[in-house]
Structure formats: C-alpha cells, structure tokens
N, C-alpha and C positions, 0 to 999 in steps of 0.2 A: 046093225051099222057098217057100212064095210071103211075099215082103217087102212088110212093112206100112211106109210111109215115115211115116205118124204115131204110131207106135207109136217107132221112132226120133228124131225131131224129138220127142217127149216124152221119151224119154232124155239126149234133149242137154241138152234144158232144167233135168237134171235135176245135173246134173255142172259141181261148182263150179270157175267159170274161176281162172288163176293166171295169168293174164294183166295185167301192169300199164296204168293208164290216164293219158291225159293228165296230168300234173299231181299223178299216184301219183305210189306209192314205186316204187324200181327192184326189179326183179327179185331178188333174195337177195343184194344189194348194198344201201352207204349211196347215195344221191343220190336225186334229180327227175327223173320223165321229160316233159323239154319240146323245145321245136325246137332245133336243134343252132346256130341263130345264135343265141336267147335266152341258152343257155348258152353262147358264145363274148362275148356282149355282154359279160357279167358276169363272165368271166374263168373261167367253169366248164373242167374238161376231159369230152369225151362218149366212152361206152366204146357199143361195138354190142353188141346180143343182150340189154339188158337190159330191155328196154320192147316186145316180142316183140306184142303185140296193138294198138299205136300204127303211125301211119304212117310210109315210110322216115327222113322226116328229122327225127322225134321219138325221142331217143335217152337215155341215164339221163346225167344231166349230175352231175359229182362234182366238191370241192374249190373251192367259193362261197367264196371270204373276204368280210366286211363288217366298214366298220367305224361304230363311232355314241359319237360326241364324242371321238376320239380311244382308242377303246376297239378293239382287232381283237377279230374272230368268225367265226364259221361259220356260213352257212345251211345249216339243215336242220329238220326237221319238230317240228315244239315238241313232242311226245308222246319224242322224244328228247334233249331240251335239260334241261337240268338247269342252267342260269345265267337268266341273264336276257332274255328273248325280246322283240325289239325290231322293229316291222312297218317297211313300208317301203321295207325295203333290200333284199329278195331275189326270186325270182320265183316264178310258182306259186302257189296259195292262201294262205286268211289262216293255214293252217295248218303253213305255211314260212315260216319266219322268221331272222331274226337271233339267233345265239343268243351272247349274252357271259358265259365261264363266270365263275364268282365268283372272283377273287382273294382270297388269306386274309389279312387285313392281320396284322405280324405282333403275337404274344402274344394274341391272338383263342382264347380256347377253353382257352386254359392258367388251371390257378388259379390265387388271389392269393395273394400273399406276404405272408403274414403274417395275413390276414384269411380266413375261410371265404367262399371268393367266387370264382366264373368272369370273367376279363376279355375284355370286350366291346366293340365296334366303336359307340360312341353315335352315329356319325356313319348308322350300319343298325339299329341295335338298341337296343329301350328296356329298360328294367329297373326292376319295379316297387318300389324302393326305394333311400335315395338314392347316385347312384355314391361311390367313393374313388377319391382321385389318387393316386401314388406308389404301387400295390400291383402296377404291371403294368409288364412288357415292352414297347418299342415307342413310337410315337408318340402325343402328350397325347391324339388322340382315342379312344386303348384305354384303358379304366376298369374299377375292380373294380366288378362285379355285385353285393353280397354276399348268401349264401343266407340271413343273417338281415333281419329286417325292422328291427332295430335293432342295426345295427354296432358296432363297438367304434371310439371314436372317443379315445380314450386315448393321448395325443401318444408314450408308453414304446411300441406297437404299431410293431414295423417293426425297433426298432434290436436293436445289435449286444447279445450277450449279456455277461455281466462274467469275463473267464477264463474262458470256453469260446467252442468256434465255433460258433457257432447265431444264431438269430434271436427277440425276444420277442414275444409273442403274447397275444393273452386269452382263455383257455381256456372261457370263456365263450360265446364265438362264432369258435373256428379249431380245426383239428383239428392233432395234430402228430406225423407216423409214426414217431417214437420216445418215448421217456417224457421227458416233459416236469422242467425241473429246476425247485426254487423256492432262491430265493436270488439269483439271477445277474440277477433285471432290477428296476429304479427301477418304483415302482406301487405298487398295491394286490399281495392275496394271488392274485388273478386274470391278473396278467401275470406271466407266467413263460417260462419261455430252453425254446425247440424246438433241440435242437442236430443241426448239420450230422451228427453220426457217428452211426451204429445204434448203436454201442456203447460211448456216453458213460462216462465214468470215475464210479462208483459209490464208492472207494473211499474207506474213512470218513476216511482222513490228508488228504482232502486240500481244503485251505482252512484247515491247521493253521499254527502262527508253527513257522519253524525254529530246529533247534535251535543257538542262541548265533550266530545272525546276522539282524539286522533281516531278515525277508520271510518269505514266505509258499510252505508246499508245495505246487507244483501235479502234474498227472499231463500229461507230457509228452508224452505218448500223442493228446491231445487239448485241450491248453493252449499259446501260446506263453509268453515271458517277453521282455519290451522286456532284460534282460541275460544277463550267461553264468550257467546256473543251476549248482549245486551239489547235487556228492554227500553223503552220508555226512550231511547234516541234517535230514533227515525219516525217519519212519520209514514201512517198506511196503518194495514192490518196487522192483528198480531203472528203474521209472517214473519213482518220486513224487520229486519232488526239489524244492531249496530254488531260488525265484525270489527273490534279492536284493533288497533296497529301493535299496541302493548299488551304484554298481561300481565299479572297480578306481580313479575321478580323488580319491580321498582324502575328501574333505569334501563332494562333490558326490552327489548321489543320485543316482540309476540313472535318476530320469525329468526330470531337469535340461539344462535345453534352452541351449545357446549361440547366437542366433542368427548370429553371425558366419561360421558353419559352413555356412547353409543359404545359397549362391548361386546357384541355379535361379532363371532368368528366370521370372516365372509369369507377365507383362503389361508391356505398353510404353505408357507415356504420355508422345504428345508435348507439347512446352513444358514439363514438368515437370522438377527435378533432383535426381536421376538419372531418365532416362526408362524405362530398363529398374528394372522394382520385382522384388524378390526380399525373400526373410525378414530379410537382413541389414541392408536398407536399410531397411524400415518394416513386419518384424514382430514387434515386440516387444510386443504385445498379443496376436496371435494364437501367441506361444512362452508365455506364462504358462499363456493356454487348454491348450495342451495340454499343459504340465505337469499344470493343475489336473485334467485328464479323465483323464489316467496317475493322477493319487494316486486319486481319486476311484471309478475304475472298472478302471482295471487294466488300460485300455486305450491302446495308444501309437498316437492321432493324428498322424500329420509338422502339422508349424506350415505347409506347402507343399498339404497337404490342406483346410485350412482357411484358406489365402489365396485359394487357386480356387476354396471352394468360395464366399467373400464378395467377390471379384470378380466371379465367374457371377453371382449373384443381386445383383448393382448394391448393395452393400456397404460397396464401395472404389472410393474417387475419387482416389488418390493418396498422399494424406499419412498413411497410417495407416488403425486401426481407429476407430470411433467406440463409446461406449456398449453403443449401442444393437446395433450389429453383431457385438460380441463375445457379446450377449445372447443374440441370432438363432443366432451359430453354435454357440454354447455347446448353447443347444435342441435344435441337429439332433444333437446328441451325446451326450445323455442328462443334462444338465446343468442348473440353472438360475443366473442370475448374479443376485444384489439389493444393487443401486447406495444406499450410504449414508455420508453425513460424518459418524454418530454411533460414535467411537473406545469406547465401552461394548459396543454391536452390534460391532466389528471383534474386540474382546479375546475378545469372549464365544464369539465363532466360529472364532479361534485356536483358544482353549483345547479347543474340544468337537472339532477335528482337521479343521477344513473350511479350505482353501487361500482367498484373499484376495489380487485385482488390483487393484494400489496404481495408481492413476495420476499420476505426477508432475510438478512443473513444475521450470521452474528455482533452484537456489536457492545461496547461496556456499557454506550449511558441506553440504551433500549434493550432489555433482557429477552428477546419475544421468543430466541432461542438461546438455549445453555451451552451450547456446543458450538463449538468454532468453524468445524466443519458442515454442523447444521444448516438444514435451510426450514420454513415457516412462513403460511398464509396467513396471514388478515384478512379483513374486510375492510374499507374505508364506505362511508357512506352519511355524506353530509358535511357542510364547510360552513366556515364564520370567521369572518376576518377581522381581528382584535388591534387596534393598534400599528395598524399596516400589515402586521403577519398573518398571511395563511394560514388556516389554522383547519381541520380536519377531525370528524367522528371516526373515533377508530372500536373495532368490533374485533377484539380478539377468540375466535374460537376455543382458545387452548388459558384465556383469561383468569378462571374464575371470577374473583371479584377486581380480577384488576382487568385493565386497557377493555371498560365491556360500556359504549355510548362514552368513552372519555376524548375531550380534544385536545386537540395536541397539534405541533407546529409541522409541519408540512417538512419546509428548505432546511439543505444542511447547515445553507448560508445564517441561518436563524436558530441552529441547532436545533435541526427538527429531526424527524423519522427519516427521511432522506436518506441519512447517512448510514439505516440499516438494510439498504436493498441488497439482494442478492446477489447483481453484476451478472446477469444476463442477457445474452448479445438482442435479443427480440427486446429490453426493455423489462424491469420487473413490474409494470402497474399492466392490469388487463382491466380495460375497460368493458363492463358488460351492459348491451341492450338489446331491447327488441328485434 
C-alpha cells in the first residue's frame, strides 16, 4: 500500500485536541495548568498527568486559596464560580479568579411574619416597595420586602391573638396557612387571627360565659388560662373548660399581681438605691399594666417581660416608669393608654369595663406610698355608686392584704382617693383600652 503523508496530516488536522493548554483547564479534574513554581508560590498543589500537552514543568495546580477583605475564597475558572469573582488574587488568565461564595444571612429568603412578603438583606438587595422592620429574624439589615405595594401599616399586625395561640394579620395583604379567626384581634375587620394550630377550635361553646362561675369557656387544646381551669362549667366536650376570672385567693382576681412576689433582678443601676432593680423595687406601674392587658386581652404578659422591654428600649432610668413609658409598652402589647385628669371621663371608662392606671403620690389619708416625694401606681377596675357617691374598686400591686378589690370613694369632694393624685400635667389617670 502506498503511504500518502499529505492525507495523514490532513487527517490529524481533523482530530480534536483533548490536551490541556498553559493557563487552561486541567484534563478531567478541577484546576489550572501552570508552572509548578507558580503553583507553589500561590500555595497550591501540583498533580501530574493532567496537562499532557504542556512542558514537564507545567502541571495541574489545585486547591489555591485566596482572601479578599477578610473573606476566604478559592481560585477557579469564572464559569465554575457561583459567588463573587475577585480579580488580581489568582494566577492564570482573566478567566481564573478568586471566587468568594455568597454567605446566606440569617432570615434572608424566609417569608415575613404577619405580612405577605420576603425577608431580604437591604445591604445587598433592593425592594421595589417600602421595607418593613420587625417582621424577619436575623440582624437589623434583614427586613421584610412586602409583596404588595401598599403593605399593612396597622399597628395591630403582628400582635398575639386574644385567647388563641396565633398572630394577628391583615388579610388584605397577608395569607394564613390555616383558617383565620375573627374577634381575636384588635383593629378593623381586616385584622384577623392566623392561628398557629392547623386545627383551631371551632367549637361554638368557646367564648361563652361559664355556668355559675365568673369566667369564659375555652378550648384547652388551643388556648391557655392564667388560672386553674374548671370542669363541668361549660357545655361541650372535655376539652371545653372554664377559665375563671379569679383564683383561689378569695377576693383577688386571677389577674391580680402582687409586685412583692417578683424579685428577679432585671437590671443594675450603679449609684441608685437599690442598685439591683426588680419588679418588687420599682415595678408598680408595669404590674398595673400587666393586669390591664390580662383584663382586656386575656393574655398574661409578665411584669418582668414588660420591665425588660422598657429597660432595653431606654424607657427606664432607675426610678420607675413614666406615663410615656407605660403607653409605649402598652402599645407593644395591643392596648392604648389615654391619660386624663377628668374624673367624669375616668368614671365613665370604669363603667364601660375599662381598667384605669392611677398615678398616686403621698397623702396622709391614703398611704399608697410612704414617702412624701414618692410616687406609686395602682389599678382601678370596676365602679359602683353608693348613696349618690361614686366609688371604684382599687387593686394596689403593693397592697399585701390591703386595697385589693376594695371599694373606695373616688372624688376628693367626698374625701376620696383623688386627693392622692400625683399631679402630672397630662393627668394621673391612664385609661386602658383595646
């Protein structure tokens, strides 16, 4: 057979090359074909047999690490990098760079709490609408980017449901994986409870008054009671029980709080007396607020919780809580406080079943506080007119066995507790309402 060298060369020209090239990709493995000395200077590892078309001192270099502004990365070809590509830190050509893989920030990508939207990192991502804070886990830069261009701004969104484990949402802008419940949240008809349970109680007996006991019927499978529940006082199954308004302390309602029982140290204020601050030492105001929240919403928010929230928010300086501080904390838990000095307004509110926080001072007749420059909060709840004289029920959080569910005269003209008012400009009576 006659050998034709021209045809053989033409054949070789048609065979695709499977060999690597200098600064090219390694054959069958990750890495770059570079001089072994260069690989060593970059801290990489050379392996043989993966760059066969190159000189002997050119081998496949792998595991080259890099660092950009304190962030660790790996040198690789840009088409293999799914993170940030940084130039000037790796050997090879423009297509071989330091790859800094994106680190997912806590909360990013999750659905917002109580608002239809997605949590984003505002440092790296923009939102076409106004972002909403407090709806996402993670650091402060993780915020909710709402799906709607008009996200709900109702202050009741995100609050706990009343009597049911769940969160209040705006059904106009948010969805709930379970059946929403009405009548469990403050606000308009669009503010409804999104229950945590996939099978919230739909028993028609829930919410009815107990039989023969002051209290409300609840489903113990989906709701909690601050007092011991009672059986046989409600219609329905065994899970429908009475949540009584009062506990075993006689005339003390179940929601009554004695601040002297709360001795946990919340914070320390050097130079003050005492330095270790507790609900017992300066928590009369938040004890009254805790009682009021329980009365109106059926939710027990501990005075320690309120104290800690106020301290962390800069609302406490060591001498008790101001009117503004109590109003701020109440708003965080679904109630409003309107301060007034008008006794007609106060008595009307009590007749409507609203609790009233009364800021008292020193007065010889009513020893709500024992020091002349001291102040003290007590709670008023309920009223009665006796022989034409307006009287109110007093619940002193520091009362011990005194001034607890005690009917006392209101107006100073009748020798009543009004004479003990503190004398603040905005009025000393804080009417609490949903």
